[in-house]
KEFI-20181 format. One record per residue: x, y, z of N, C-alpha, C in turn; residue in one letter. Coordinates in pm, whole numbers, padded with zeros to 5 digits, always signed. Atoms other than C-alpha are relative to their C-alpha. Layout:
XYZXYZXYZA
...
END
This chain:
-00074+00003+00127-01851-00695+04225-00078-00083-00102X
+00064+00076+00107-02005-00802+03895+00084+00010-00127X
-00082+00003+00121-01822-00908+03581-00083-00007-00127X
+00086-00010+00118-02121-00890+03349-00076+00131+00008X
+00063-00131+00003-02302-00578+03237-00091+00009-00122X
+00090-00029+00111-02591-00468+03019+00019+00145-00041X
-00012-00137+00049-02551-00162+02798+00140+00058+00008X
-00137-00048-00011-02172-00143+02814+00034+00101-00109X
-00033-00088+00112-02152+00019+02470-00059+00140+00015X
+00065-00131-00018-02379+00302+02587+00070+00086+00106X
-00072-00075-00101-02145+00403+02869+00099+00096-00065X
-00107-00087+00047-01905+00693+02826+00132-00074+00016X
-00131+00064-00011-01538+00606+02789+00046-00003+00146X
-00038-00005-00141-01472+00717+03147-00075-00105+00080X
+00080+00100-00073-01756+00496+03276+00045-00142-00034X
-00050+00133+00039-01627+00198+03076+00127-00032+00077X
-00128+00022-00068-01278+00239+03223-00022-00023+00149X
+00026+00015-00144-01410+00279+03577-00060-00136+00032X
+00062+00131-00024-01627-00033+03550+00103-00113-00017X
-00103+00102+00022-01341-00242+03405+00102-00002+00114X
-00101-00009-00107-01092-00115+03666-00054-00057+00131X
+00058+00044-00127-01328-00185+03955-00026-00150+00005X
+00045+00139+00000-01425-00535+03844+00103-00101-00049X
-00092+00096+00060-01121-00687+03674+00146+00020+00040X
-00140-00028-00031-00803-00536+03824+00021+00007+00151X
-00031-00003-00143-00634-00576+04162+00022+00143+00048X
-00025-00139-00035-00532-00209+04159-00077+00088-00097X
+00083-00077+00093-00819-00011+04001+00060+00134-00039X
-00057-00132+00030-00640+00324+04026+00112-00012-00103X
-00110+00019+00094-00331+00192+03847-00053-00040-00138X
+00058+00042+00128-00546+00028+03579-00059+00120-00073X
+00057-00121+00061-00736+00353+03517+00110+00090-00055X
-00109-00087+00042-00410+00545+03497+00065-00052-00128X
-00064+00058+00119-00258+00303+03243-00089+00014-00122X
+00091-00008+00114-00566+00290+03020-00015+00143-00050X
+00015-00141+00037-00594+00669+03025+00129+00056-00060X
-00129-00057+00042-00223+00737+02976+00031-00028-00146X
-00034+00036+00137-00208+00562+02638-00093+00063-00104X
+00086-00072+00095-00479+00780+02485+00076+00117-00061X
-00062-00113+00066-00379+01049+02237-00041+00130+00070X
+00037-00129-00061-00363+01401+02388-00086+00086-00091X
+00081-00074+00097-00519+01538+02068-00136-00069-00011X
+00133+00062-00006-00892+01470+02116-00056-00030-00140X
+00050+00024+00136-00969+01502+01745+00061-00128-00057X
-00064+00123+00046-00714+01234+01660-00052-00121+00075X
+00049+00113-00078-00835+01016+01945-00141-00040-00043X
+00135+00032+00046-01194+01041+01822+00004-00079-00130X
-00015+00075+00124-01080+00920+01480+00038-00145+00031X
-00044+00135-00036-00902+00622+01638-00113-00078+00067X
+00113+00067-00066-01201+00542+01860-00103-00048-00100X
+00100+00035+00101-01418+00534+01550+00034-00125-00080X
-00039+00119+00075-01221+00241+01407-00068-00126+00053X
+00047+00123-00063-01378-00006+01649-00113+00032+00097X
+00108-00014-00098-01639-00058+01921+00057-00015+00140X
-00037+00012-00142-01603-00013+02299+00148+00031+00024X
-00140-00037-00019-01261+00151+02270+00018+00068+00135X
-00029-00062-00129-01111+00238+02609+00141+00057+00006X
-00136-00050+00002-00747+00304+02520+00061-00030-00136X
-00071+00033+00122-00485+00263+02247+00108-00103+00031X
-00106+00100-00013-00250-00032+02198+00108+00039-00100X
-00103-00058+00086+00075+00106+02060+00103-00103-00045X
-00107+00079+00057+00316-00074+01830+00100+00093-00068X
-00100-00088+00063+00642+00068+01691-00026+00017-00150X
+00004-00032+00142+00632+00236+01351+00145+00011-00045X
-00141+00008+00039+00967+00136+01200+00015+00023-00150X
-00029-00019+00142+01134+00191+00865+00116-00090-00040X
-00107+00080+00059+01339-00050+00655+00048+00071-00126X
-00049-00075+00117+01557+00152+00413+00062-00090-00105X
-00083+00065+00103+01744+00058+00096-00071-00107-00082X
+00070+00093+00088+01471-00136-00081+00000+00057-00142X
+00002-00035+00141+01534-00114-00454-00094-00098-00069X
+00103+00085+00061+01224-00247-00633-00029+00052-00140X
+00018-00039+00141+01205-00237-01012+00073+00131-00030X
-00084-00116+00028+01481+00024-01012-00036+00125+00077X
+00044-00115-00080+01305+00255-00763+00033-00025+00146X
-00041+00015-00140+01436+00317-00411-00116+00034+00093X
+00106-00020-00100+01199+00289-00115+00059-00010+00140X
-00014+00022-00144+01216+00336+00261-00136-00050+00044X
+00129+00067-00019+00945+00095+00372-00045+00006+00146X
+00053-00003-00137+00725+00153+00680-00043-00140+00044X
+00036+00130-00055+00675-00151+00904-00050+00017+00142X
+00056-00003-00135+00452-00185+01210+00003-00141+00056X
-00016+00133-00058+00560-00482+01420+00074+00014+00133X
-00060-00008-00133+00671-00556+01775+00130-00077+00012X
-00120+00084-00006+00967-00778+01684+00113+00068-00077X
-00108-00078+00062+01288-00588+01617+00077-00080-00104X
-00079+00080+00093+01458-00877+01441-00063-00004-00139X
+00066+00000+00130+01197-00862+01162+00045+00120-00082X
-00042-00120+00071+01281-00504+01068+00148-00007-00033X
-00144+00013+00023+01653-00573+01107+00027-00096-00115X
-00021+00098+00105+01629-00880+00882-00041+00055-00136X
+00045-00058+00127+01429-00700+00614+00099+00103-00050X
-00097-00103+00038+01675-00410+00617+00129-00062-00048X
-00122+00068+00039+01970-00647+00597-00013-00061-00139X
+00022+00060+00132+01822-00833+00300-00009+00107-00108X
+00010-00109+00097+01738-00504+00127+00138+00052-00036X
-00137-00048+00025+02098-00387+00167+00080-00104-00079X
-00073+00106+00067+02232-00725+00053-00030+00001-00150X
+00039+00007+00140+02034-00715-00273+00012+00134-00073X
-00011-00133+00061+02084-00342-00332+00108+00003-00108X
-00111+00001+00095+02414-00408-00509-00005-00119-00096X
+00014+00119+00085+02285-00719-00687-00126+00009-00086X
+00114-00020+00089+02009-00569-00897-00130+00031+00070X
+00121-00032-00075+01757-00515-00619-00109-00103-00020X
+00117+00087+00012+01410-00669-00612-00074+00031-00129X
+00084-00015+00118+01195-00726-00916-00140-00048+00036X
+00136+00041-00032+00818-00755-00907-00092+00031-00117X
+00103-00023+00101+00518-00781-01137-00135-00045+00055X
+00136+00035-00039+00145-00785-01079-00059-00089-00109X
+00054+00097+00095-00014-01088-01245-00151+00012-00016X
+00145-00018+00007-00375-00990-01175-00049+00078+00119X
+00056-00080-00109-00596-00768-00961-00148-00030+00022X
+00142+00035-00008-00931-00949-00973-00036-00045+00142X
+00054+00040-00130-01132-00982-00650-00135-00067-00020X
+00116+00088+00018-01425-01214-00589-00105+00021+00108X
+00110-00001-00095-01765-01220-00425-00098-00111-00034X
+00087+00115+00018-02033-01484-00380-00142+00028+00052X
+00138+00008-00049-02409-01517-00351-00032-00148+00015X
+00028+00140-00029-02496-01848-00187-00152-00014+00013X
+00147+00011-00004-02855-01967-00245-00045-00144-00020X
+00064+00130+00019-03089-02265-00243-00113+00014-00101X
+00109+00005+00098-03319-02356-00531-00029-00145-00031X
+00036+00141+00010-03511-02682-00564-00044-00046-00137X
+00044+00038+00134-03588-02678-00935+00102-00083-00076X
-00087+00080+00086-03427-02863-01224+00128+00078-00029X
-00125-00072+00026-03057-02770-01251+00016+00044-00146X
-00011-00036+00142-03075-02774-01631-00084+00123-00031X
+00086-00117+00023-03358-02522-01618+00069+00127+00049X
-00071-00117-00053-03151-02286-01401+00115+00040-00092X
-00111-00030+00091-02854-02317-01636-00052+00068-00127X
+00058-00060+00120-03080-02232-01929-00042+00145+00024X
+00043-00135-00034-03209-01923-01749+00116+00094+00032X
-00108-00082-00054-02868-01806-01637+00044+00115-00090X
-00040-00116+00081-02772-01590-01940-00092+00120+00019X
+00094-00111-00023-03089-01384-01889+00016+00056+00141X
-00020-00045-00137-03029-01372-01513+00125+00085+00010X
-00125-00077-00004-02671-01252-01563-00020+00139-00059X
+00026-00130+00061-02782-00975-01796-00083+00088+00094X
+00084-00073-00095-03046-00876-01539+00083+00054+00116X
-00083-00043-00113-02788-00860-01259+00094+00112-00040X
-00085-00109+00049-02548-00649-01464-00080+00129-00010X
+00082-00120+00023-02830-00409-01554-00047+00062+00130X
+00060-00054-00123-02982-00375-01209+00103+00042+00104X
-00105-00047-00091-02646-00313-01040+00082+00113-00062X
-00078-00099+00074-02528-00054-01292+00019+00129+00079X
-00013-00123-00078-02596+00237-01056+00107-00014+00109X
-00100+00022-00105-02374+00079-00788+00140-00008-00056X
-00133+00020+00058-02087+00007-01025+00045+00117-00087X
-00030-00109+00093-02097+00335-01221+00130+00072+00034X
-00121-00074-00039-01830+00520-01021+00126-00084-00019X
-00117+00087+00015-01595+00222-01020+00031-00020-00148X
-00022+00013+00144-01645+00180-01396+00071+00123-00055X
-00064-00123+00046-01546+00543-01447+00148+00003+00035X
-00140+00007-00042-01219+00468-01263+00074-00112-00069X
-00064+00107+00075-01151+00174-01493-00025-00138+00056X
+00028+00129-00061-01292-00104-01276-00146-00037-00012X
+00140+00038-00003-01629-00248-01184-00020-00150+00000X
+00038+00141+00007-01810-00578-01220+00054-00060-00129X
-00063+00061+00116-01622-00810-01455-00079-00119-00057X
+00063+00122+00047-01805-01142-01472-00085-00060+00111X
+00081+00076-00096-02071-01357-01302-00010-00143-00053X
+00012+00142+00036-02067-01738-01304-00095-00071+00094X
+00091+00084-00079-02320-01993-01184+00071-00130+00031X
-00064+00124-00044-02178-02283-00981-00104-00089+00067X
+00096+00099-00050-02377-02598-00901+00072-00091+00101X
-00059+00083-00105-02289-02764-00568-00101-00100+00055X
+00106+00087-00052-02600-02981-00539+00049-00142+00026X
-00056+00133-00027-02382-03294-00544+00066-00006+00138X
-00061-00007-00132-02231-03176-00213-00098+00046+00107X
+00100-00054-00093-02525-02993-00051-00130+00014-00077X
+00127-00004+00074-02890-03037-00154-00044+00144-00033X
+00058-00125+00049-03024-02747-00364+00093+00121+00012X
-00092-00113-00021-02710-02537-00308+00068+00042-00130X
-00063-00062+00116-02593-02303-00583+00075+00126+00046X
-00076-00120-00031-02358-02010-00596+00014+00087-00124X
-00043-00096+00100-02317-01697-00801+00137+00051+00043X
-00134-00050-00031-01947-01612-00813+00031+00114-00096X
-00022-00121+00081-01873-01260-00933+00143+00049+00017X
-00135-00056-00004-01539-01105-01019-00007+00151-00019X
+00002-00145-00003-01456-00738-00966+00141+00055-00018X
-00122-00080+00002-01186-00486-01045-00029+00125+00084X
+00029-00110-00092-01167-00234-00761+00107+00110-00003X
-00101-00105+00020-00874-00020-00885+00088+00015+00123X
-00092-00022-00112-00686+00138-00594-00064-00025+00136X
+00063+00030-00128-00940+00047-00325+00001-00150+00024X
+00013+00141-00031-00954-00284-00142-00138-00047-00047X
+00127+00023+00065-01321-00270-00237-00101-00084+00074X
+00091+00089-00072-01489-00473+00037-00143+00055+00005X
+00135-00055-00010-01783-00237+00089-00067+00007-00137X
+00053-00004+00137-01828-00189-00287-00049-00139-00042X
+00036+00136+00041-01829-00565-00352-00122-00050+00076X
+00112+00050-00080-02064-00645-00064-00131+00070-00034X
+00122-00072+00040-02311-00375-00171-00056-00057-00129X
+00044+00058+00128-02323-00516-00524-00057-00140+00022X
+00046+00136-00024-02361-00871-00395-00137-00002+00067X
+00132-00004-00064-02653-00781-00171-00108+00041-00099X
+00094-00033+00108-02821-00619-00471-00027-00124-00085X
+00016+00125+00075-02759-00944-00659-00099-00093+00071X
+00088+00089-00075-02931-01138-00380-00145+00039-00015X
+00138-00048+00014-03241-00922-00395-00053-00023-00141X
+00044+00013+00138-03254-00929-00774-00010-00145-00044X
+00013+00142+00027-03196-01304-00789-00137-00050+00044X
+00132+00041-00049-03503-01360-00574-00111+00056-00088X
+00103-00063+00085-03705-01113-00783-00007-00068-00136X
-00005+00062+00133-03593-01273-01111-00068-00136+00002X
+00056+00135-00007-03683-01628-01004-00149+00005+00032X
+00139-00003-00046-04008-01537-00831-00096+00057-00104X
+00090-00066+00098-04144-01335-01125+00021-00049-00142X
-00027+00042+00138-04006-01522-01428-00121-00074-00058X
+00124+00059+00055-04298-01614-01658+00014-00144-00044X
-00018+00137+00049-04144-01941-01779+00019-00102+00111X
-00017+00093-00111-04117-02093-01431-00135-00033+00062X
+00122+00041-00069-04388-02292-01261+00004+00046+00145X
+00007-00046-00139-04505-02206-00911+00097-00074+00090X
-00088+00077-00088-04302-02488-00757+00148+00034-00022X
-00139-00038+00028-03984-02353-00923+00031+00143+00039X
-00022-00141-00036-04028-02000-00788+00057+00015+00142X
-00046-00005-00139-03906-02090-00439+00153+00005+00002X
-00144-00017-00009-03550-01950-00401+00033+00062+00135X
-00040-00053-00131-03370-01880-00075+00146+00044-00006X
-00136-00052-00006-03065-01655-00059+00054-00021+00141X
-00060+00030-00130-02842-01779+00225+00087+00116+00048X
-00087-00112-00037-02577-01505+00224+00066+00058-00124X
-00068-00072+00108-02406-01249+00003+00124+00066+00061X
-00121-00048-00066-02041-01176+00086+00121-00018-00091X
-00125+00015+00075-01701-01117-00071+00076-00122+00049X
-00092+00106-00042-01442-01393-00062+00136+00062+00025X
-00136-00046-00026-01108-01320+00099+00103-00086-00072X
-00092+00077+00084-00958-01587-00126-00005+00058-00142X
-00004-00068+00130-00850-01398-00438+00123-00048-00077X
-00119+00056+00065-00612-01626-00632+00042+00074-00126X
-00035-00076+00120-00624-01392-00934+00034+00145+00030X
-00055-00130-00040-00520-01084-00735+00142-00027+00046X
-00126+00072-00023-00164-01202-00762+00120+00085-00038X
-00124-00072+00027+00186-01058-00746+00118-00096+00014X
-00121+00080-00007+00527-01210-00805+00118+00094+00026X
-00122-00076-00027+00854-01078-00659+00117-00096-00003X
-00116+00088+00006+01203-01213-00712+00130+00080+00006X
-00137-00050+00008+01575-01154-00676+00079-00104-00077X
-00085+00095+00071+01843-01308-00892+00136+00061-00025X
-00135-00042+00034+02213-01291-00956+00082-00126-00026X
-00086+00115+00024+02501-01515-01058+00050-00055+00133X
-00055+00061-00122+02637-01759-00802+00130+00069+00041X
-00126-00066-00031+02969-01575-00827-00020+00125+00084X
+00029-00122-00077+02801-01266-00677-00042-00031+00142X
+00048+00039-00132+02705-01464-00365+00110-00060+00087X
-00110+00058-00075+03047-01555-00236+00002+00042+00146X
+00000-00047-00138+02996-01347+00080-00131-00031+00071X
+00132+00029-00055+02654-01498+00149+00008-00054+00142X
-00006+00065-00131+02766-01696+00451+00141+00005+00058X
-00138-00013-00047+03110-01565+00540+00010-00027+00150X
-00005+00016-00146+03028-01558+00914-00005-00146+00041X
+00010+00142-00034+02952-01930+00904+00113-00081-00059X
-00112+00070+00059+03269-02015+00715-00037-00085-00118X
+00045+00077+00115+03075-02143+00415+00029+00076-00129X
-00010-00068+00129+03155-02067+00052-00139+00031-00053X
+00130-00045+00049+02877-01893-00137-00081-00110-00064X
+00077+00103+00070+02784-02194-00351-00061-00100+00098X
+00054+00091-00101+02737-02409-00040-00120+00062+00070X
+00113-00069-00062+02511-02149+00120-00120+00002-00093X
+00108+00001+00098+02309-02124-00201-00066-00136-00007X
+00054+00136+00004+02267-02500-00211-00089-00026+00122X
+00080+00019-00122+02145-02501+00149-00131+00079-00007X
+00121-00082+00012+01899-02217+00079-00101-00069-00092X
+00091+00066+00094+01751-02398-00221-00059-00127+00062X
+00048+00121-00066+01727-02720-00022-00103+00033+00107X
+00092-00039-00107+01559-02544+00272-00136+00040-00057X
+00127-00042+00060+01296-02392+00043-00073-00121-00058X
+00065+00123+00049+01232-02730-00123-00062-00079+00114X
+00056+00069-00117+01182-02881+00223-00133+00061+00039X
+00127-00068-00032+00913-02619+00287-00107-00029-00104X
+00097+00044+00099+00749-02742-00033-00043-00144+00019X
+00028+00141-00025+00749-03099+00097-00076-00021+00131X
+00047+00026-00136+00670-03075+00468-00087+00115+00051X
+00088-00107-00048+00365-02876+00592+00043+00058+00134X
-00046-00051-00128+00517-02847+00940+00105+00109-00020X
-00101-00101+00030+00817-02664+00799-00061+00115-00081X
+00062-00104+00085+00604-02478+00541-00074+00104+00083X
+00075-00094-00085+00393-02323+00817+00093+00105+00059X
-00095-00095-00058+00695-02168+00988+00068+00082-00109X
-00062-00067+00115+00854-02081+00654-00089+00116-00047X
+00093-00104+00046+00542-01890+00542-00029+00104+00106X
+00015-00097-00108+00503-01730+00882+00109+00106-00010X
-00108-00097+00018+00841-01570+00818-00029+00098-00112X
+00040-00089+00109+00712-01431+00490-00100+00103+00051X
+00103-00090-00050+00411-01283+00668+00052+00094+00109X
-00063-00097-00091+00639-01127+00931+00023+00132-00074X
-00025-00120+00078+00738-00885+00658-00126+00058-00060X
+00122-00047+00067+00407-00866+00473-00094+00068+00097X
+00095-00057-00097+00190-00805+00781+00046+00137+00049X
-00052-00126-00054+00418-00527+00903-00029+00117-00094X
+00028-00106+00096+00376-00326+00583-00150+00019-00018X
+00146-00007+00013+00007-00410+00553-00060+00080+00116X
+00046-00077-00116-00051-00280+00907+00037+00148-00012X
-00048-00139+00008+00156+00033+00847-00083+00081-00098X
+00075-00072+00104-00051+00123+00539-00150-00008+00019X
+00143-00001-00031-00389+00067+00705-00080-00106-00072X
+00072+00108+00067-00477-00255+00522-00032-00113+00097X
+00054+00107-00085-00637-00573+00657+00095-00120-00002X
-00097+00109-00002-00359-00814+00758-00068-00135+00020X
+00069+00127-00022-00612-01079+00863-00050-00057-00134X
+00045+00044+00131-00761-01093+00513+00118-00046-00085X
-00119+00034+00077-00413-01100+00359+00054-00136+00043X
-00050+00129-00051-00304-01389+00583-00092-00114-00041X
+00094+00107+00036-00622-01592+00522+00014-00036-00147X
-00014+00023+00143-00584-01549+00148+00131-00071-00033X
-00131+00059+00029-00214-01632+00145+00011-00144+00044X
-00008+00138-00049-00249-01945+00355-00088-00093-00084X
+00083+00082+00089-00535-02070+00137+00073-00026-00131X
-00075+00015+00125-00322-02008-00171+00114-00101+00017X
-00112+00092-00026-00039-02205-00009-00044-00146-00007X
+00046+00140+00007-00259-02518-00008-00095-00021-00119X
+00091+00008+00115-00431-02464-00345+00013-00131-00076X
-00019+00127+00070-00286-02793-00477-00025-00121+00089X
+00039+00112-00085-00414-03003-00189+00089-00024+00120X
-00087+00009-00116-00125-02967+00056+00059+00137+00028X
-00059-00129-00038+00006-02668+00249+00148-00002-00033X
-00138-00004+00047+00337-02566+00088+00059+00140+00011X
-00070-00127+00002+00594-02290+00071-00060+00093-00105X
+00042-00102+00095+00486-01966-00094+00116+00050-00086X
-00118-00045+00075+00842-01908-00218+00070-00120-00064X
-00081+00102+00068+01078-02099-00446+00142+00053-00015X
-00139-00039+00023+01455-02096-00491+00068-00107-00082X
-00070+00096+00083+01671-02257-00754+00118+00067-00071X
-00113-00045+00080+01989-02228-00958-00013-00061-00139X
+00007+00047+00137+01979-02252-01335+00107+00071-00083X
-00108-00054+00083+02282-02207-01561+00084+00104+00075X
-00085-00085-00081+02478-02049-01281-00067+00123+00058X
+00073-00116-00053+02204-01797-01187-00091-00046+00114X
+00084+00027-00117+02044-01807-00842-00123+00088-00007X
+00126-00077+00000+01678-01702-00825-00082-00041+00122X
+00085+00019-00119+01463-01661-00514-00129+00076-00028X
+00125-00056+00053+01095-01598-00588-00117-00024+00095X
+00122+00010-00080+00768-01535-00407-00119+00033-00088X
+00125-00028+00071+00420-01556-00559-00113-00009+00101X
+00101-00006-00106+00128-01452-00342-00115+00093-00040X
+00111-00094+00022-00222-01300-00369+00000+00107+00108X
-00001-00112-00095-00240-00955-00206-00114+00097-00031X
+00113-00091+00024-00587-00794-00213+00005+00121+00094X
-00018-00118-00083-00492-00451-00076-00042+00125-00076X
+00039-00126+00062-00580-00089-00140+00081+00116+00054X
-00070-00122-00042-00439+00260-00115-00096+00118+00017X
+00101-00103-00025-00764+00458-00095-00114-00063+00078X
+00113+00049-00078-01061+00430+00139+00042-00068+00129X
-00025+00068-00126-01091+00270+00482+00101+00073+00087X
-00099-00059-00090-00810+00325+00732+00108+00076-00075X
-00105-00069+00075-00575+00434+00454-00030+00149-00012X
+00038-00141+00011-00772+00759+00440-00023+00066+00136X
+00037-00053-00131-00840+00796+00814+00116+00002+00100X
-00105+00010-00101-00539+00683+01017+00117+00093-00038X
-00106-00095+00035-00280+00965+01032+00131-00066-00040X
-00126+00066+00034+00017+00727+01029-00012-00086-00125X
+00019+00075+00125-00132+00512+00753+00017+00093-00119X
-00017-00098+00108-00155+00823+00536+00147+00038-00016X
-00141-00036+00007+00203+00911+00625+00083-00115-00057X
-00071+00116+00054+00317+00557+00548-00012-00005-00151X
+00018+00000+00145+00168+00581+00201+00077+00114-00066X
-00078-00111+00055+00328+00920+00148+00149-00036-00002X
-00139+00045-00006+00662+00772+00258+00034-00089-00120X
-00020+00090+00114+00618+00517-00021-00025+00069-00134X
+00024-00074+00124+00540+00789-00275-00144-00006-00046X
+00143+00011+00033+00159+00748-00259-00021-00097-00117X
+00007+00098+00109+00165+00427-00465-00143-00036-00036X
+00127+00063+00038-00124+00279-00659-00009-00134+00073X
+00013+00132-00063-00264-00049-00527+00093-00103-00063X
-00096+00096+00058-00063-00254-00781+00145+00025+00042X
-00137-00028-00044+00258-00073-00685+00019-00044+00145X
-00010+00043-00139+00186-00136-00317+00007-00151+00010X
-00010+00146+00005+00129-00504-00396+00144-00044-00023X
-00138+00038+00031+00479-00520-00542+00094+00033+00115X
-00083-00037-00115+00633-00337-00245-00016-00103+00112X
+00029+00094-00110+00463-00566+00007+00061-00137-00031X
-00056+00130+00037+00564-00879-00185+00152+00000+00011X
-00147-00008-00010+00926-00760-00204+00046-00008+00144X
-00037+00005-00142+00936-00709+00173-00020-00141+00055X
+00020+00138-00041+00788-01055+00229+00112-00090-00048X
-00110+00080+00055+01053-01202+00003+00130+00030+00073X
-00122-00038-00073+01330-01006+00178+00004-00068+00136X
+00007+00062-00132+01213-01135+00514+00026-00150-00009X
-00017+00143+00020+01198-01491+00384+00146-00033-00032X
-00141+00022+00035+01546-01470+00230+00089+00014+00123X
-00083-00023-00119+01695-01327+00549-00014-00113+00100X
+00023+00107-00097+01535-01595+00766+00065-00130-00044X
-00057+00125+00050+01636-01887+00546+00153+00007-00001X
-00146-00017-00001+01989-01749+00505+00056-00022+00141X
-00047+00019-00137+02027-01733+00884-00013-00145+00044X
+00025+00137-00043+01876-02076+00939+00106-00096-00050X
-00090+00099+00059+02112-02255+00704+00147+00037+00016X
-00139-00039-00021+02426-02066+00806+00030+00014+00149X
-00037-00024-00140+02467-01912+01152-00103-00050+00100X
+00109+00036-00090+02134-02027+01296-00083+00122+00034X
+00094-00111-00016+01829-01816+01371+00019+00072+00133X
-00003-00060-00133+01896-01755+01740+00110+00104+00017X
-00112-00093-00020+02226-01572+01704-00045+00144-00022X
+00045-00136+00028+02075-01266+01540-00126+00035+00076X
+00128-00029-00063+01728-01298+01688+00017+00037+00148X
-00014-00025-00144+01837-01313+02052+00082+00125+00028X
-00073-00126-00019+02084-01028+02012-00094+00118-00017X
+00100-00107+00015+01798-00813+01884-00097+00000+00118X
+00093+00012-00111+01585-00943+02172+00062+00045+00132X
-00071-00035-00122+01850-00842+02428-00059+00125+00066X
+00055-00124-00057+01703-00493+02473-00128-00027+00077X
+00125+00033-00069+01363-00637+02564+00027-00073+00131X
-00034+00072-00122+01521-00873+02817+00052+00097+00106X
-00056-00099-00094+01713-00584+02976-00111+00086+00060X
+00114-00077-00052+01393-00379+03005-00078-00083+00101X
+00078+00089-00088+01214-00677+03159+00068-00016+00136X
-00075+00021-00125+01490-00718+03420+00035+00131+00070X
-00020-00129-00066+01494-00346+03505+00141+00051-00004X
-00140-00044+00010+01849-00278+03383+00009+00151-00011X
-00026-00143+00012+01984+00072+03425+00069+00026-00134X
-00068-00036+00124+02138+00263+03135+00142-00054-00003X
-00138+00048-00008+02489+00173+03253+00005-00152-00013X
+00004+00147+00009+02398-00195+03298-00032-00044-00143X
+00035+00035+00138+02240-00204+02951+00118+00017-00093X
-00119-00023+00084+02553-00057+02792+00102-00112+00021X
-00095+00108-00031+02771-00314+02969-00048-00133-00059X
+00055+00125+00052+02537-00597+02866+00010-00006-00152X
-00010-00002+00145+02528-00489+02503+00143-00032-00044X
-00140+00025+00034+02908-00492+02497+00037-00147+00026X
-00035+00137-00038+02936-00828+02676-00062-00102-00095X
+00070+00101+00079+02677-01012+02465+00027+00011-00150X
-00050+00004+00138+02842-00912+02139+00082-00127-00024X
-00089+00115+00012+03067-01210+02213-00060-00127+00062X
+00057+00113-00072+02834-01438+02411-00143-00029-00050X
+00136+00039+00037+02509-01628+02351-00101+00066+00092X
+00105-00070-00076+02201-01435+02459-00109-00099+00040X
+00119+00070-00049+01937-01603+02675-00049+00077+00121X
+00056-00072-00114+01709-01476+02947+00082-00028+00126X
-00074+00036-00122+01896-01667+03217+00141+00057-00003X
-00136-00053+00009+02236-01557+03085+00003+00149+00029X
+00005-00145-00025+02134-01189+03091-00026+00025+00149X
+00029-00017-00143+01990-01224+03442+00125-00027+00084X
-00123+00031-00073+02311-01388+03565+00102+00113-00015X
-00094-00110+00025+02519-01112+03404-00035+00120+00086X
+00041-00116-00079+02313-00840+03574+00023-00023+00149X
-00022+00031-00142+02330-01015+03912+00147+00014+00034X
-00144-00010-00023+02707-01037+03879+00045+00147+00001X
-00032-00142+00006+02731-00671+03781-00040+00070+00129X
+00052-00067-00118+02518-00564+04075+00074-00044+00126X
-00073+00048-00118+02704-00784+04326+00140+00061+00008X
-00133-00062+00005+03030-00623+04212-00006+00151+00016X
+00014-00143-00028+02890-00278+04276-00006+00090-00121X
+00008-00083+00121+02855-00164+03918-00140+00059-00014X
END
């Protein structure tokens, strides 16, 4: 048995599975069967999925769910969500229904600018580089025009280039920071292609400039890459209504609406004070955001990295949402950068991603930003409302009951009995196990 291999990527899929099964699993036959069973029966579709990554041996399936009743800027949506936690979809749907009769969700895009960087070293006089920069910028715009032509025709393209001096932090380190408008595409490949052209042309410009001495011609490009931090690709979503419209906010907890509102506002302020709470608070927001981002074939890792960086833009990690009451009106608001797209990448290749976008009415990237932000806000509202009223476990564990029953091998009849019983009782793994043991001992 050997657990290392040379040339794994060159093996056929069958050979990869056989090698993995033989070397890493106690029951190779069962492992092969499981890995093979989760592949798509349609070979053409499976080939598309395999092309998304390297060394694919099977598919990892997550539920494709829908949260209905989202009213956003006066338009109704049924929102696709890909996530393994049922309580997330249930909470988003509940919040959507709650706000449906209270004006729905409102959203606006504050900006769509994305950023890229060329990091380089240059040992000359900083003042000399600053003096040369206007000519360098014009050169970069001109020599990248062929790469940006199509995007310009769509209304986007290269917007600006700035020179940043970091020599006080790292010897000889400078940066070109470029801003881009990528229209309905996320634009990563477009931005990176332009940046790499910048790197080549920066070297050419410095090395051949007639006004520079030989000792000032030495420039070293370290890397050219987009930034996933896009603070100016920003969207705001909010809900608002009078306090009088919130009287049923916490009926189950026996609280009047104004008391529940006060607790919600306090809980959100706490997430603005304490990073420990803010982390969990924002995770709840991303429960909703990630699910829609995944469903539409976008990059949830980039979205999360950007959002968390934005959450600490003022020097401390804080809540991404705010809640307050002013003149008798309650407002719950989320502001977050969302660099996403609706064309290109997986959005054009993954069959369900295409269907998810069609379900949403084939939105533009700005419209999708508003939808995603509204779902994040709905998720956040639902979570905070539960936390400050009935507690998070009551709803969460009831939704988790089905998973526990599957884990314990409950029959259909046992599951029906358990669902009925735990409508009135607290759900926990041990409580469900005890219930099933009692049922089975009584011959049910």
